[in-house]
PDB file of N, CA, C and O in Angstrom:
ATOM      1  N   GLN A   1     -19.819  34.166 -55.591  1.00  0.00           N
ATOM      2  CA  GLN A   1     -21.055  34.496 -54.912  1.00  0.00           C
ATOM      3  C   GLN A   1     -20.841  34.344 -53.409  1.00  0.00           C
ATOM      4  O   GLN A   1     -20.188  33.403 -52.958  1.00  0.00           O
ATOM      5  N   HIS A   2     -21.390  35.265 -52.647  1.00  0.00           N
ATOM      6  CA  HIS A   2     -21.218  35.314 -51.196  1.00  0.00           C
ATOM      7  C   HIS A   2     -22.422  34.665 -50.512  1.00  0.00           C
ATOM      8  O   HIS A   2     -23.562  35.020 -50.810  1.00  0.00           O
ATOM      9  N   HIS A   3     -22.184  33.721 -49.602  1.00  0.00           N
ATOM     10  CA  HIS A   3     -23.249  33.048 -48.857  1.00  0.00           C
ATOM     11  C   HIS A   3     -23.096  33.366 -47.370  1.00  0.00           C
ATOM     12  O   HIS A   3     -21.985  33.398 -46.841  1.00  0.00           O
ATOM     13  N   VAL A   4     -24.207  33.595 -46.719  1.00  0.00           N
ATOM     14  CA  VAL A   4     -24.208  33.905 -45.288  1.00  0.00           C
ATOM     15  C   VAL A   4     -25.213  32.986 -44.600  1.00  0.00           C
ATOM     16  O   VAL A   4     -26.326  32.795 -45.090  1.00  0.00           O
ATOM     17  N   THR A   5     -24.819  32.428 -43.481  1.00  0.00           N
ATOM     18  CA  THR A   5     -25.730  31.654 -42.644  1.00  0.00           C
ATOM     19  C   THR A   5     -25.776  32.315 -41.279  1.00  0.00           C
ATOM     20  O   THR A   5     -24.756  32.440 -40.601  1.00  0.00           O
ATOM     21  N   GLU A   6     -26.955  32.733 -40.887  1.00  0.00           N
ATOM     22  CA  GLU A   6     -27.140  33.347 -39.570  1.00  0.00           C
ATOM     23  C   GLU A   6     -27.720  32.296 -38.632  1.00  0.00           C
ATOM     24  O   GLU A   6     -28.681  31.608 -38.976  1.00  0.00           O
ATOM     25  N   VAL A   7     -27.133  32.177 -37.451  1.00  0.00           N
ATOM     26  CA  VAL A   7     -27.581  31.214 -36.446  1.00  0.00           C
ATOM     27  C   VAL A   7     -28.004  31.992 -35.216  1.00  0.00           C
ATOM     28  O   VAL A   7     -27.256  32.831 -34.715  1.00  0.00           O
ATOM     29  N   SER A   8     -29.197  31.715 -34.734  1.00  0.00           N
ATOM     30  CA  SER A   8     -29.645  32.330 -33.486  1.00  0.00           C
ATOM     31  C   SER A   8     -30.285  31.252 -32.618  1.00  0.00           C
ATOM     32  O   SER A   8     -30.853  30.282 -33.118  1.00  0.00           O
ATOM     33  N   ALA A   9     -30.179  31.445 -31.310  1.00  0.00           N
ATOM     34  CA  ALA A   9     -30.744  30.474 -30.379  1.00  0.00           C
ATOM     35  C   ALA A   9     -31.225  31.212 -29.143  1.00  0.00           C
ATOM     36  O   ALA A   9     -30.684  32.255 -28.778  1.00  0.00           O
ATOM     37  N   ALA A  10     -32.237  30.666 -28.510  1.00  0.00           N
ATOM     38  CA  ALA A  10     -32.742  31.177 -27.244  1.00  0.00           C
ATOM     39  C   ALA A  10     -32.848  30.008 -26.274  1.00  0.00           C
ATOM     40  O   ALA A  10     -33.324  28.934 -26.642  1.00  0.00           O
ATOM     41  N   GLY A  11     -32.409  30.212 -25.044  1.00  0.00           N
ATOM     42  CA  GLY A  11     -32.474  29.155 -24.047  1.00  0.00           C
ATOM     43  C   GLY A  11     -31.226  28.297 -23.981  1.00  0.00           C
ATOM     44  O   GLY A  11     -31.128  27.412 -23.131  1.00  0.00           O
ATOM     45  N   PHE A  12     -30.277  28.545 -24.860  1.00  0.00           N
ATOM     46  CA  PHE A  12     -29.035  27.782 -24.900  1.00  0.00           C
ATOM     47  C   PHE A  12     -27.859  28.724 -24.703  1.00  0.00           C
ATOM     48  O   PHE A  12     -27.850  29.824 -25.255  1.00  0.00           O
ATOM     49  N   ALA A  13     -26.875  28.311 -23.932  1.00  0.00           N
ATOM     50  CA  ALA A  13     -25.684  29.129 -23.712  1.00  0.00           C
ATOM     51  C   ALA A  13     -24.552  28.778 -24.673  1.00  0.00           C
ATOM     52  O   ALA A  13     -23.612  29.558 -24.825  1.00  0.00           O
ATOM     53  N   ASP A  14     -24.625  27.620 -25.320  1.00  0.00           N
ATOM     54  CA  ASP A  14     -23.515  27.133 -26.135  1.00  0.00           C
ATOM     55  C   ASP A  14     -23.975  26.785 -27.549  1.00  0.00           C
ATOM     56  O   ASP A  14     -25.169  26.673 -27.825  1.00  0.00           O
ATOM     57  N   MET A  15     -22.996  26.618 -28.431  1.00  0.00           N
ATOM     58  CA  MET A  15     -23.238  26.194 -29.804  1.00  0.00           C
ATOM     59  C   MET A  15     -22.179  25.148 -30.141  1.00  0.00           C
ATOM     60  O   MET A  15     -21.007  25.313 -29.803  1.00  0.00           O
ATOM     61  N   VAL A  16     -22.595  24.074 -30.806  1.00  0.00           N
ATOM     62  CA  VAL A  16     -21.681  23.007 -31.195  1.00  0.00           C
ATOM     63  C   VAL A  16     -21.659  22.943 -32.724  1.00  0.00           C
ATOM     64  O   VAL A  16     -22.706  22.906 -33.372  1.00  0.00           O
ATOM     65  N   VAL A  17     -20.459  22.931 -33.283  1.00  0.00           N
ATOM     66  CA  VAL A  17     -20.273  22.804 -34.730  1.00  0.00           C
ATOM     67  C   VAL A  17     -19.452  21.538 -34.951  1.00  0.00           C
ATOM     68  O   VAL A  17     -18.376  21.383 -34.373  1.00  0.00           O
ATOM     69  N   TRP A  18     -19.963  20.630 -35.790  1.00  0.00           N
ATOM     70  CA  TRP A  18     -19.264  19.360 -35.970  1.00  0.00           C
ATOM     71  C   TRP A  18     -19.499  18.786 -37.366  1.00  0.00           C
ATOM     72  O   TRP A  18     -20.394  19.203 -38.100  1.00  0.00           O
ATOM     73  N   ASN A  19     -18.667  17.824 -37.689  1.00  0.00           N
ATOM     74  CA  ASN A  19     -18.747  17.086 -38.939  1.00  0.00           C
ATOM     75  C   ASN A  19     -18.477  15.622 -38.586  1.00  0.00           C
ATOM     76  O   ASN A  19     -17.582  15.350 -37.787  1.00  0.00           O
ATOM     77  N   PRO A  20     -19.225  14.670 -39.159  1.00  0.00           N
ATOM     78  CA  PRO A  20     -19.048  13.274 -38.760  1.00  0.00           C
ATOM     79  C   PRO A  20     -17.758  12.634 -39.251  1.00  0.00           C
ATOM     80  O   PRO A  20     -17.356  11.598 -38.722  1.00  0.00           O
ATOM     81  N   GLY A  21     -17.105  13.211 -40.235  1.00  0.00           N
ATOM     82  CA  GLY A  21     -15.918  12.583 -40.801  1.00  0.00           C
ATOM     83  C   GLY A  21     -16.293  11.392 -41.663  1.00  0.00           C
ATOM     84  O   GLY A  21     -17.454  10.983 -41.668  1.00  0.00           O
ATOM     85  N   PRO A  22     -15.340  10.826 -42.391  1.00  0.00           N
ATOM     86  CA  PRO A  22     -15.654   9.778 -43.363  1.00  0.00           C
ATOM     87  C   PRO A  22     -16.213   8.491 -42.765  1.00  0.00           C
ATOM     88  O   PRO A  22     -17.115   7.893 -43.352  1.00  0.00           O
ATOM     89  N   GLU A  23     -15.706   8.049 -41.621  1.00  0.00           N
ATOM     90  CA  GLU A  23     -16.169   6.762 -41.069  1.00  0.00           C
ATOM     91  C   GLU A  23     -17.595   6.853 -40.535  1.00  0.00           C
ATOM     92  O   GLU A  23     -18.429   6.008 -40.863  1.00  0.00           O
ATOM     93  N   ARG A  24     -17.886   7.853 -39.724  1.00  0.00           N
ATOM     94  CA  ARG A  24     -19.245   7.983 -39.183  1.00  0.00           C
ATOM     95  C   ARG A  24     -20.243   8.355 -40.272  1.00  0.00           C
ATOM     96  O   ARG A  24     -21.397   7.927 -40.228  1.00  0.00           O
ATOM     97  N   ALA A  25     -19.810   9.145 -41.243  1.00  0.00           N
ATOM     98  CA  ALA A  25     -20.709   9.526 -42.332  1.00  0.00           C
ATOM     99  C   ALA A  25     -21.144   8.311 -43.147  1.00  0.00           C
ATOM    100  O   ALA A  25     -22.261   8.283 -43.663  1.00  0.00           O
ATOM    101  N   ALA A  26     -20.287   7.323 -43.266  1.00  0.00           N
ATOM    102  CA  ALA A  26     -20.621   6.115 -44.025  1.00  0.00           C
ATOM    103  C   ALA A  26     -21.804   5.377 -43.406  1.00  0.00           C
ATOM    104  O   ALA A  26     -22.502   4.638 -44.101  1.00  0.00           O
ATOM    105  N   ALA A  27     -22.036   5.567 -42.118  1.00  0.00           N
ATOM    106  CA  ALA A  27     -23.147   4.899 -41.440  1.00  0.00           C
ATOM    107  C   ALA A  27     -24.454   5.695 -41.532  1.00  0.00           C
ATOM    108  O   ALA A  27     -25.502   5.202 -41.116  1.00  0.00           O
ATOM    109  N   LEU A  28     -24.405   6.915 -42.069  1.00  0.00           N
ATOM    110  CA  LEU A  28     -25.606   7.744 -42.188  1.00  0.00           C
ATOM    111  C   LEU A  28     -26.311   7.438 -43.505  1.00  0.00           C
ATOM    112  O   LEU A  28     -25.776   7.710 -44.580  1.00  0.00           O
ATOM    113  N   SER A  29     -27.501   6.876 -43.419  1.00  0.00           N
ATOM    114  CA  SER A  29     -28.204   6.441 -44.625  1.00  0.00           C
ATOM    115  C   SER A  29     -28.663   7.599 -45.501  1.00  0.00           C
ATOM    116  O   SER A  29     -28.905   7.402 -46.692  1.00  0.00           O
ATOM    117  N   ASP A  30     -28.790   8.803 -44.946  1.00  0.00           N
ATOM    118  CA  ASP A  30     -29.276   9.928 -45.742  1.00  0.00           C
ATOM    119  C   ASP A  30     -28.148  10.831 -46.250  1.00  0.00           C
ATOM    120  O   ASP A  30     -28.411  11.940 -46.715  1.00  0.00           O
ATOM    121  N   LEU A  31     -26.908  10.375 -46.168  1.00  0.00           N
ATOM    122  CA  LEU A  31     -25.766  11.139 -46.652  1.00  0.00           C
ATOM    123  C   LEU A  31     -25.064  10.336 -47.745  1.00  0.00           C
ATOM    124  O   LEU A  31     -24.647   9.199 -47.526  1.00  0.00           O
ATOM    125  N   GLU A  32     -24.941  10.939 -48.916  1.00  0.00           N
ATOM    126  CA  GLU A  32     -24.317  10.225 -50.032  1.00  0.00           C
ATOM    127  C   GLU A  32     -22.831   9.996 -49.763  1.00  0.00           C
ATOM    128  O   GLU A  32     -22.248  10.691 -48.932  1.00  0.00           O
ATOM    129  N   PRO A  33     -22.205   9.034 -50.450  1.00  0.00           N
ATOM    130  CA  PRO A  33     -20.776   8.783 -50.258  1.00  0.00           C
ATOM    131  C   PRO A  33     -19.969  10.067 -50.476  1.00  0.00           C
ATOM    132  O   PRO A  33     -20.158  10.762 -51.474  1.00  0.00           O
ATOM    133  N   GLY A  34     -19.083  10.373 -49.551  1.00  0.00           N
ATOM    134  CA  GLY A  34     -18.272  11.593 -49.636  1.00  0.00           C
ATOM    135  C   GLY A  34     -19.023  12.855 -49.223  1.00  0.00           C
ATOM    136  O   GLY A  34     -18.461  13.949 -49.267  1.00  0.00           O
ATOM    137  N   GLY A  35     -20.274  12.716 -48.829  1.00  0.00           N
ATOM    138  CA  GLY A  35     -21.090  13.875 -48.482  1.00  0.00           C
ATOM    139  C   GLY A  35     -20.600  14.626 -47.255  1.00  0.00           C
ATOM    140  O   GLY A  35     -20.919  15.803 -47.084  1.00  0.00           O
ATOM    141  N   TYR A  36     -19.838  13.971 -46.409  1.00  0.00           N
ATOM    142  CA  TYR A  36     -19.300  14.642 -45.223  1.00  0.00           C
ATOM    143  C   TYR A  36     -18.420  15.826 -45.608  1.00  0.00           C
ATOM    144  O   TYR A  36     -18.244  16.745 -44.808  1.00  0.00           O
ATOM    145  N   ARG A  37     -17.865  15.820 -46.817  1.00  0.00           N
ATOM    146  CA  ARG A  37     -17.012  16.928 -47.282  1.00  0.00           C
ATOM    147  C   ARG A  37     -17.806  18.212 -47.467  1.00  0.00           C
ATOM    148  O   ARG A  37     -17.238  19.304 -47.477  1.00  0.00           O
ATOM    149  N   ARG A  38     -19.129  18.079 -47.613  1.00  0.00           N
ATOM    150  CA  ARG A  38     -19.982  19.255 -47.815  1.00  0.00           C
ATOM    151  C   ARG A  38     -20.963  19.446 -46.663  1.00  0.00           C
ATOM    152  O   ARG A  38     -21.893  20.246 -46.765  1.00  0.00           O
ATOM    153  N   MET A  39     -20.759  18.718 -45.573  1.00  0.00           N
ATOM    154  CA  MET A  39     -21.706  18.731 -44.462  1.00  0.00           C
ATOM    155  C   MET A  39     -21.106  19.424 -43.243  1.00  0.00           C
ATOM    156  O   MET A  39     -19.945  19.208 -42.897  1.00  0.00           O
ATOM    157  N   LEU A  40     -21.913  20.254 -42.604  1.00  0.00           N
ATOM    158  CA  LEU A  40     -21.532  20.877 -41.352  1.00  0.00           C
ATOM    159  C   LEU A  40     -22.778  20.924 -40.484  1.00  0.00           C
ATOM    160  O   LEU A  40     -23.822  21.405 -40.925  1.00  0.00           O
ATOM    161  N   CYS A  41     -22.686  20.438 -39.274  1.00  0.00           N
ATOM    162  CA  CYS A  41     -23.820  20.430 -38.361  1.00  0.00           C
ATOM    163  C   CYS A  41     -23.614  21.533 -37.331  1.00  0.00           C
ATOM    164  O   CYS A  41     -22.551  21.629 -36.717  1.00  0.00           O
ATOM    165  N   VAL A  42     -24.632  22.361 -37.145  1.00  0.00           N
ATOM    166  CA  VAL A  42     -24.610  23.441 -36.161  1.00  0.00           C
ATOM    167  C   VAL A  42     -25.774  23.190 -35.210  1.00  0.00           C
ATOM    168  O   VAL A  42     -26.929  23.139 -35.633  1.00  0.00           O
ATOM    169  N   GLU A  43     -25.469  23.034 -33.929  1.00  0.00           N
ATOM    170  CA  GLU A  43     -26.510  22.718 -32.952  1.00  0.00           C
ATOM    171  C   GLU A  43     -26.412  23.620 -31.732  1.00  0.00           C
ATOM    172  O   GLU A  43     -25.335  23.808 -31.168  1.00  0.00           O
ATOM    173  N   ALA A  44     -27.555  24.175 -31.332  1.00  0.00           N
ATOM    174  CA  ALA A  44     -27.625  24.877 -30.053  1.00  0.00           C
ATOM    175  C   ALA A  44     -27.437  23.837 -28.964  1.00  0.00           C
ATOM    176  O   ALA A  44     -27.883  22.699 -29.106  1.00  0.00           O
ATOM    177  N   ALA A  45     -26.774  24.222 -27.871  1.00  0.00           N
ATOM    178  CA  ALA A  45     -26.451  23.246 -26.833  1.00  0.00           C
ATOM    179  C   ALA A  45     -26.398  23.905 -25.451  1.00  0.00           C
ATOM    180  O   ALA A  45     -26.303  25.125 -25.322  1.00  0.00           O
ATOM    181  N   ALA A  46     -26.463  23.074 -24.452  1.00  0.00           N
ATOM    182  CA  ALA A  46     -26.287  23.505 -23.063  1.00  0.00           C
ATOM    183  C   ALA A  46     -25.237  22.586 -22.457  1.00  0.00           C
ATOM    184  O   ALA A  46     -25.574  21.619 -21.774  1.00  0.00           O
ATOM    185  N   ILE A  47     -23.976  22.883 -22.703  1.00  0.00           N
ATOM    186  CA  ILE A  47     -22.878  22.007 -22.300  1.00  0.00           C
ATOM    187  C   ILE A  47     -22.198  22.512 -21.033  1.00  0.00           C
ATOM    188  O   ILE A  47     -22.054  21.762 -20.068  1.00  0.00           O
ATOM    189  N   GLY A  48     -21.777  23.776 -21.028  1.00  0.00           N
ATOM    190  CA  GLY A  48     -21.075  24.340 -19.879  1.00  0.00           C
ATOM    191  C   GLY A  48     -21.936  24.351 -18.628  1.00  0.00           C
ATOM    192  O   GLY A  48     -21.459  24.057 -17.532  1.00  0.00           O
ATOM    193  N   THR A  49     -23.191  24.687 -18.796  1.00  0.00           N
ATOM    194  CA  THR A  49     -24.153  24.687 -17.697  1.00  0.00           C
ATOM    195  C   THR A  49     -25.374  23.893 -18.141  1.00  0.00           C
ATOM    196  O   THR A  49     -26.271  24.447 -18.777  1.00  0.00           O
ATOM    197  N   PRO A  50     -25.423  22.609 -17.818  1.00  0.00           N
ATOM    198  CA  PRO A  50     -26.568  21.794 -18.232  1.00  0.00           C
ATOM    199  C   PRO A  50     -27.876  22.326 -17.642  1.00  0.00           C
ATOM    200  O   PRO A  50     -27.884  22.941 -16.576  1.00  0.00           O
ATOM    201  N   ILE A  51     -28.949  22.087 -18.333  1.00  0.00           N
ATOM    202  CA  ILE A  51     -30.274  22.499 -17.888  1.00  0.00           C
ATOM    203  C   ILE A  51     -30.849  21.357 -17.052  1.00  0.00           C
ATOM    204  O   ILE A  51     -31.019  20.239 -17.538  1.00  0.00           O
ATOM    205  N   ARG A  52     -31.140  21.650 -15.813  1.00  0.00           N
ATOM    206  CA  ARG A  52     -31.681  20.637 -14.901  1.00  0.00           C
ATOM    207  C   ARG A  52     -33.100  21.040 -14.514  1.00  0.00           C
ATOM    208  O   ARG A  52     -33.354  22.183 -14.135  1.00  0.00           O
ATOM    209  N   LEU A  53     -34.002  20.100 -14.616  1.00  0.00           N
ATOM    210  CA  LEU A  53     -35.397  20.363 -14.297  1.00  0.00           C
ATOM    211  C   LEU A  53     -35.873  19.445 -13.184  1.00  0.00           C
ATOM    212  O   LEU A  53     -35.572  18.251 -13.162  1.00  0.00           O
ATOM    213  N   ASP A  54     -36.610  20.022 -12.279  1.00  0.00           N
ATOM    214  CA  ASP A  54     -37.293  19.219 -11.264  1.00  0.00           C
ATOM    215  C   ASP A  54     -38.580  18.692 -11.875  1.00  0.00           C
ATOM    216  O   ASP A  54     -39.031  19.209 -12.897  1.00  0.00           O
ATOM    217  N   PRO A  55     -39.176  17.681 -11.276  1.00  0.00           N
ATOM    218  CA  PRO A  55     -40.458  17.186 -11.783  1.00  0.00           C
ATOM    219  C   PRO A  55     -41.458  18.342 -11.902  1.00  0.00           C
ATOM    220  O   PRO A  55     -41.528  19.216 -11.038  1.00  0.00           O
ATOM    221  N   ASP A  56     -42.212  18.324 -12.969  1.00  0.00           N
ATOM    222  CA  ASP A  56     -43.240  19.330 -13.267  1.00  0.00           C
ATOM    223  C   ASP A  56     -42.684  20.684 -13.699  1.00  0.00           C
ATOM    224  O   ASP A  56     -43.466  21.611 -13.910  1.00  0.00           O
ATOM    225  N   GLN A  57     -41.383  20.834 -13.837  1.00  0.00           N
ATOM    226  CA  GLN A  57     -40.824  22.061 -14.391  1.00  0.00           C
ATOM    227  C   GLN A  57     -40.786  21.943 -15.907  1.00  0.00           C
ATOM    228  O   GLN A  57     -40.763  20.839 -16.449  1.00  0.00           O
ATOM    229  N   HIS A  58     -40.778  23.072 -16.583  1.00  0.00           N
ATOM    230  CA  HIS A  58     -40.731  23.104 -18.045  1.00  0.00           C
ATOM    231  C   HIS A  58     -39.578  23.993 -18.486  1.00  0.00           C
ATOM    232  O   HIS A  58     -39.159  24.896 -17.762  1.00  0.00           O
ATOM    233  N   TRP A  59     -39.079  23.728 -19.668  1.00  0.00           N
ATOM    234  CA  TRP A  59     -38.013  24.515 -20.261  1.00  0.00           C
ATOM    235  C   TRP A  59     -38.258  24.557 -21.758  1.00  0.00           C
ATOM    236  O   TRP A  59     -38.764  23.589 -22.326  1.00  0.00           O
ATOM    237  N   ARG A  60     -37.915  25.640 -22.396  1.00  0.00           N
ATOM    238  CA  ARG A  60     -38.064  25.743 -23.849  1.00  0.00           C
ATOM    239  C   ARG A  60     -36.812  26.378 -24.433  1.00  0.00           C
ATOM    240  O   ARG A  60     -36.277  27.349 -23.899  1.00  0.00           O
ATOM    241  N   GLY A  61     -36.364  25.813 -25.528  1.00  0.00           N
ATOM    242  CA  GLY A  61     -35.238  26.355 -26.261  1.00  0.00           C
ATOM    243  C   GLY A  61     -35.538  26.328 -27.748  1.00  0.00           C
ATOM    244  O   GLY A  61     -36.280  25.466 -28.221  1.00  0.00           O
ATOM    245  N   THR A  62     -34.973  27.254 -28.476  1.00  0.00           N
ATOM    246  CA  THR A  62     -35.173  27.310 -29.924  1.00  0.00           C
ATOM    247  C   THR A  62     -33.853  27.584 -30.627  1.00  0.00           C
ATOM    248  O   THR A  62     -32.923  28.154 -30.055  1.00  0.00           O
ATOM    249  N   GLN A  63     -33.800  27.169 -31.865  1.00  0.00           N
ATOM    250  CA  GLN A  63     -32.668  27.471 -32.739  1.00  0.00           C
ATOM    251  C   GLN A  63     -33.199  27.800 -34.108  1.00  0.00           C
ATOM    252  O   GLN A  63     -34.101  27.127 -34.606  1.00  0.00           O
ATOM    253  N   SER A  64     -32.656  28.819 -34.718  1.00  0.00           N
ATOM    254  CA  SER A  64     -33.055  29.202 -36.076  1.00  0.00           C
ATOM    255  C   SER A  64     -31.810  29.348 -36.938  1.00  0.00           C
ATOM    256  O   SER A  64     -30.797  29.896 -36.503  1.00  0.00           O
ATOM    257  N   LEU A  65     -31.899  28.853 -38.159  1.00  0.00           N
ATOM    258  CA  LEU A  65     -30.832  29.010 -39.148  1.00  0.00           C
ATOM    259  C   LEU A  65     -31.426  29.709 -40.354  1.00  0.00           C
ATOM    260  O   LEU A  65     -32.476  29.306 -40.855  1.00  0.00           O
ATOM    261  N   MET A  66     -30.761  30.757 -40.825  1.00  0.00           N
ATOM    262  CA  MET A  66     -31.211  31.450 -42.021  1.00  0.00           C
ATOM    263  C   MET A  66     -30.030  31.536 -42.999  1.00  0.00           C
ATOM    264  O   MET A  66     -28.985  32.106 -42.689  1.00  0.00           O
ATOM    265  N   ALA A  67     -30.227  30.960 -44.169  1.00  0.00           N
ATOM    266  CA  ALA A  67     -29.194  30.991 -45.197  1.00  0.00           C
ATOM    267  C   ALA A  67     -29.640  31.944 -46.306  1.00  0.00           C
ATOM    268  O   ALA A  67     -30.785  31.912 -46.755  1.00  0.00           O
ATOM    269  N   ARG A  68     -28.710  32.783 -46.728  1.00  0.00           N
ATOM    270  CA  ARG A  68     -29.008  33.701 -47.823  1.00  0.00           C
ATOM    271  C   ARG A  68     -27.756  33.931 -48.659  1.00  0.00           C
ATOM    272  O   ARG A  68     -26.631  33.732 -48.200  1.00  0.00           O
ATOM    273  N   SER A  69     -27.975  34.343 -49.861  1.00  0.00           N
ATOM    274  CA  SER A  69     -26.827  34.637 -50.735  1.00  0.00           C
ATOM    275  C   SER A  69     -26.964  36.024 -51.313  1.00  0.00           C
ATOM    276  O   SER A  69     -26.102  36.463 -52.075  1.00  0.00           O
TER     277      SER A  69
END
C-alpha cells in the first residue's frame, strides 16, 4: 500500500525533519519504548533567516500535514 504525506507551510522559509533517537525518546512520556523507530517529526521553521519583530509587530505562520493512502 502506498502512503503519501503532503507538507505545506506559509510564513516559514525552512523545514526541519528529525527523530529523537533512542536516548531522547526514552524521556518522552507519550512515546512507547522503541517508538522512535516509527516516529518522524516534521516542523516548519525559520532557521536561515530568523523572524525578528519589533514591539507591537505581528507575524503569523502555519503548517499543514495531510496523510493519505
